[in-house]
N, C-alpha and C positions, 0 to 999 in steps of 0.2 A: 523465279528472282520478281517480284514486282516493277512496275512502271521505273515507278524512281531505284530500284535498285542497277534496273539494265540503264538502265542512263549515268548509276554511277559506274561502273565498268567502262562505260562508252567515255563519259568523261577523264579516265583515267589512262584512256590509248588514248586517244587527240592530246591530255596533257604532254604523255612521254613519247609521241613523237617527231612533240614543237620541240626547235630548237636548243641543242642540250640534252634534249629526253631520250631515254635509253632505248628506243625504237628507232631512233631517227641514222639518219644516212642510208645508203642503197643497199638491201638488198629485199630476200623475198622473207623476212619480216614486216616490214617497211610498209604500214599502212595505209588506206587510202584516204588522205590530210585535204585535200581541196574538200570531197563529200563531202568526212565528217565536221568541216568547217559551216560547210550548206547544212547541214542538220544537223549545229549547234546553235543556229538563229534559233531551230524548232523547240529544243530543250530549254532556252535564256523562258521564251515567249508562255513555254504551260509553266513553268517555274515561278514566273512575271505571276503568273495567274493564282496559283496558289498561295503567292505572299500577299498577295493582294483580298485575296475573297474574294475575287470579283471576275467579269470579262477581260481578253488578254488580244491585242491584237500585235499583229507579226505586220514590223512598217520599216522596219528595213531594205540595202535593196542587195537582191531584188526581190520584188515581194511574191511569194505564193501566187495573187490572184490578179498582179502582170495590171495595177493601178498605178495611174502617177502620183505622186505623192500631194500634190490638192485635192486630189480626187480620193486616196484615203483618210486624209487629216479632212475633211468634210461625211466624207464617216464613219470616222471613230468618237468623234463631237458632237453628230445629233445622237446620239446611242450616250455619250455617258452627258449630255445636255448639262455642260460647263466649258465654255467659251465658244467665240465666232471664227473662224478660221478663214481667211480671206477668200473669195469665191475661185478665184486666180492668184494667176505666179506674182506677187507682187513684183515693182522692175526696181526695185532694192533687195528679190531676194540673190541667192548665186544661178547663177546661166549651167543650163544642162543640173537642177539637183538634183540627190539621191536619193538623200535619206537627213541632212543634216543631221548627220550624227545620231542620231534620233534611230533606234533598232524595236525595240519592245516601248509602248502606250498600256497603264492597266490601272487598272480602279472599279472599289468596290463601293456599289450602290448601293445607297443608302433609301430606306423603307418611304422617306416621301420621296424620293427621286431628285431633290435639290441639289446644290454644291458645296461646300468645305467638307470634302470627305478624304479617301488616299486615294491620292493620282501620283504614281509611281513611273518615268520616264529614263527606259535603262538603256546601254550602250552593250554590249552581246562581244567579247572578245575573247579570242581561240587564237591567239598568237601570243610567244613572249614577249612583243612589246604593249603587254594591257595595264603598262601601270601607266600609258602614257593616251589610254583612253575616256578617262576621266571625260562625264560629258554632265558635272556641276557648270564647267565654263562656260557650258554652249543652253545652260536650262531658258537664261534671261534672251540672250536672242533666238532662239528658236518662236521662243514666245513674240516676242516684238518684232518679230520679220512674218510668222506665218494668221496671225492671228491681227484683225480690228478686235475686238473686246479676250481683253482673256479672263484664262481661267479664273473663276474664287479659288478654289480650292490650291490650296499649297501646294506642287511641284516635289518632291522626292524623286532625286537621283540617284543610279546606283547603277550597278554593273554587275552583268554577268560573266566569268570566268569560269572553264572548263580542272583551274589550274588549285591548290591550295596553295595558301601565301609560302613563299619561300621562308629557308630559314637558314641559319649558319651552320646547325646541324650536319646539313645534309653535305656536308663539303669535310666532320670527319667521321671516324671511325662510331663519336661515339653516337647516338645520336639525342641525345640531352640538351634542352633548352630553359633554362628554368622559365614558369609559368609567369614572369612580370613582363621578361623576357618579348612572350608569344602578344600576352594583351597590349602589355604598348603596340607595336607591331601592328596590329588591328587593329588596334585609337588612331592610329596612326592616317593608316591607311583607307579609313571610314572618315576621318576631315577631307584626306586627296578624294574618296570615287562617290562618298553616301554610301547607300544600305551593298553592301559584297555579297553579294547569291555566290558564294564560291562554290566547289565539287561536297563537300558534302551539306549543304546549305539546299540546290540542286536539287540531290536525289530526296532529301525531303518533300521538298515543295510539290515537283510533278505529280507524289503521291499525294499528295494534299489537290490538286487542284483534277487529277481524274475521277475520285471522287469528287468537290464539288460538281463534275460535270453531270455524274451521275442524279443528282439531286437542283439540273435546271440553270445550273449558270451558265450563261451562253453569252457572245461566241469566246470559246475559247479557241483560240485560232493556232497549225500547226500543230493541237492535240491527234489530228488524224496521219503527226509523222513519227507518232511513240511506235508503231507495229516496225516501220522499217530502216527507227531508229537499232530496234534490235536484233530486226538481219544483218544490218550493218555488225553488231558484233558479236552476232553467232558464226558472220558469214571469217570473220577475222578471225575467229578461236582458230575455223577449220583451217586457216592460212598459215597463223602461229604453230601450229601441231604439227603443219608440212614441213615448214619449214624445220625443227626443231627437229625432225624424224632424217630429213636430209643431212643434218648435221652429224646423228650418229657412225 
């Protein structure tokens, strides 16, 4: 499998291990969901790079480089060359801030290095409460809190999640749902959440990010975590096979 194909299987495991999923409940089949949720942030970061076709930073807590939030913002926006964050934590900022609801920052570099480009702010949501994780309402406060000169590039809010959108068809023997319902549901979700990077898209854009890295696009943070995601899937496959064998 490509990295994207492997990430698709990983997202499938995470989805089905969540509350009401096929793998929920204590048993030998239960995957390590705590570890999986930490790894999902890596998938969301790499995927965001593929979507914007540019660098992507993992700013959600805990950050891989153990930086403070202010330090991380300085690093990101110096590279972005658009927007000037405060050099220290503003007095009006949240106390003991971790990430202020922003998990991933990604952007596209224009050839001239100037502003007015693609600028993504994403929340990584791997729990069943993903519908409560919209970053759209947080973007304006985030910029007004942490910047003395906000980026000129228009921010694009997004959510990255391992799920596909739930369907009423899931509750019945028939898996049929008319296309108008599917399209309408997706439209409504997008109005609430912004760009929706769900399981199918994540797999696609992870592969695109891996290809971008080979052309010199950098940094794509958490790219080095993809082998760990692959190892997680392989280990869980062995665990699931052993659990099934024990039931025979």
